[in-house]
C-alpha positions, 0 to 999 in steps of 0.5 A, spaced: 461 529 563 455 531 559 459 532 553 461 525 553 455 522 555 452 525 549 457 523 544 456 516 546 449 517 545 450 520 538 454 514 536 449 509 538 443 513 535 448 513 528 449 505 529 442 504 530 440 508 523 446 505 519 443 498 522 436 500 520 438 502 513 442 496 512 436 492 513 432 496 508 430 492 502 430 495 495 423 495 492 421 488 488 418 492 483 425 495 481 428 492 474 435 490 473 436 496 469 433 500 474 438 497 479 444 498 475 442 505 474 441 506 481 448 503 483 451 507 477 449 514 479 451 512 486 458 511 484 458 517 480 456 521 486 461 517 491 456 514 495 459 507 495 455 504 500 449 505 496 452 503 490 454 496 494 447 495 496 444 496 489 449 492 486 448 486 491 441 486 490 442 486 482 446 480 483 442 476 487 435 478 483 438 477 476 444 473 477 444 471 469 441 478 467 444 483 462 448 487 467 450 481 471 458 481 469 458 489 469 455 489 476 461 484 478 466 489 476 463 495 479 462 492 486 470 490 486 471 498 485 465 500 490 468 496 495 475 498 494 473 506 494 468 504 500 475 502 504 473 495 504 479 492 501 478 485 503 471 485 500 474 488 494 479 482 493 474 477 495 469 480 489 475 480 484 477 473 486 470 471 485 470 475 478 476 471 476 474 465 478 467 465 474 470 469 468 477 467 467 477 468 460 473 475 460 477 481 456 476 485 463 479 480 467 485 484 468 481 490 471 480 485 477 487 483 478 489 490 478 484 492 483 486 486 487 493 489 487 491 496 490 486 493 495 492 488 498 496 495 499 491 498 503 488 491 507 492 493 513 491 500 513 487 503 519 484 510 519 490 514 521 494 511 515 488 512 510 487 519 511 494 522 514 501 522 511 504 517 515 511 513 514 509 506 512 516 504 511 516 503 518 510 498 518 510 491 517 511 490 509 507 483 509 501 487 505 506 491 500 509 484 498 502 481 497 501 487 493 507 487 489 506 480 487 499 481 485 501 487 480 507 482 478 501 477 476 497 482 472 503 484 468 505 476 467 498 474 465 496 481 461 503 484 459 499 489 454 494 491 459 492 498 459 493 498 467 500 495 466 504 502 466 500 504 472 501 497 475 509 498 474 509 505 477 506 502 483 511 496 483 517 501 483 513 505 489 512 498 493 519 496 492 522 503 494 518 502 500 520 495 502 527 497 501 526 502 506 523 498 511 530 494 510 534 500 512 529 501 518 530 494 520 538 495 519 538 501 523 534 498 529 540 492 529 546 497 529 543 501 535 543 495 539 550 493 536 547 487 532 552 488 527 551 481 523 544 482 523 545 489 520 550 487 515 545 482 512 539 487 512 544 492 508 546 486 503 539 484 502 538 491 499 544 491 495 543 484 492 536 484 491 533 491 490 538 495 486 536 502 483 532 503 489 534 510 493 535 505 499 542 502 496 547 508 498 544 507 505 545 500 505 552 500 503 554 505 508 550 500 513 555 495 511 561 498 511 559 501 518 557 494 520 563 490 517 568 495 521 565 494 527 566 486 526 573 487 524 572 485 517 576 490 513 576 486 506 568 486 506 568 493 509 573 495 504 569 492 498 562 495 500 566 502 501 569 502 494 562 501 491 559 507 495 565 511 493 564 510 486 557 510 485 555 515 491 560 520 492 556 525 495 553 520 501 553 523 508 558 518 510 563 520 506 568 526 507 570 530 501 576 526 500 572 519 499 574 517 506 568 513 510 567 518 516 561 513 519 554 512 518 550 516 523 544 511 526 538 515 526 535 516 533 527 517 534 528 524 537 522 528 535 518 530 541 511 531 537 505 529 540 504 525 533 510 522 533 509 519 540 502 517 539 503 513 532 510 510 535 514 514 530 509 513 524 508 521 524 513 526 525 519 523 525 525 527 524 529 522 519 529 525 512 526 519 508 531 516 502 525 517 497 519 521 497 513 516 497 510 516 490 503 514 491 501 521 491 504 522 484 500 516 481 493 516 478 487 514 481 484 507 480 479 508 474 472 506 474 471 499 471 471 498 464 464 497 460 462 490 459 461 489 451 
C-alpha cells in the first residue's frame, strides 16, 4: 500500500516538474542564432522536447529570420522523434503550405508518411515487437498513400528509395491483415466473406507474401460453398506458383487450409489480445527493422 502511495506521489511530482518546465521561458536576450544553436545541440543529443521548445521560441520571436525555414523543417523531425506524430504531421503540412515550391518540401512529405504509420501506435507498439497486422490498418493505408504522394510529386527525391521500401513493408502488412480477417471468417464459417478477403489479396496485392495464403483460403472457402469450378481455378494457380504450400500434399492435392487458432497461453498474448506471443507463423518478416532510420532535416541553403 505504501509503495502504491509513493508511486502516485512521485508521478504527481514529476508531472508538476514537467508542467513547470514547460512554463519556463527562454531568456529574451537570446539571439536567433543562439536559439537555433540550442535546438541543434538538443537534437544532436536526442533531447527532442528541449529542441521543440527552442524551435517554437525561435519561430515565435523571429518568424522571418535567417533560420525560420530551417527551424520549421527541424521541428517536423523533432516532433516525430519525440513520439508526437500528429504534431509532426501538422508541422509538415504547415511547411508545405508556406513553402510549396521549397527544394526541401519532399522531406516534409517523407516525414508525414513516417508519422502517419506511427500515429495510432501506443506505448506497447512503439517499444515491443508486436504483430501490427492484427491492428486496424487505417493509418498504414494513410502512410502508404502519403509515400505514394511523395513519389508522384518528387520521383527523383533522395527519400524515394526508402519510401518505396516502406511502401513494400506497408503493402505486406495490409495484405496480412486481410489474411487475418479471412481466417476470422473461416473460423465462423462465413465462407463468402473469407473468399472475398482472399480474392482481394490475389487481385490487388500481387507479389506480397500473403498471396499463397489467400489462394488456399479461396480454395477452402469455395469448397465449403460447393463451388468446384472457382475452387479448381484457385487450386491450379496455387499448384503452379506455390507447389510447396502446406495446404498441398506431395502430389499437389489440396489437403485443406489449416485455420489459425490463438492457442498461445502466454501472459503477453492474453494482455495484448494476441498482438504479442501469437503462435501463428508470420507470412513475412516485418521489414521495418531493416529500414534506415529517418534522417535529420536537410540544411536549408
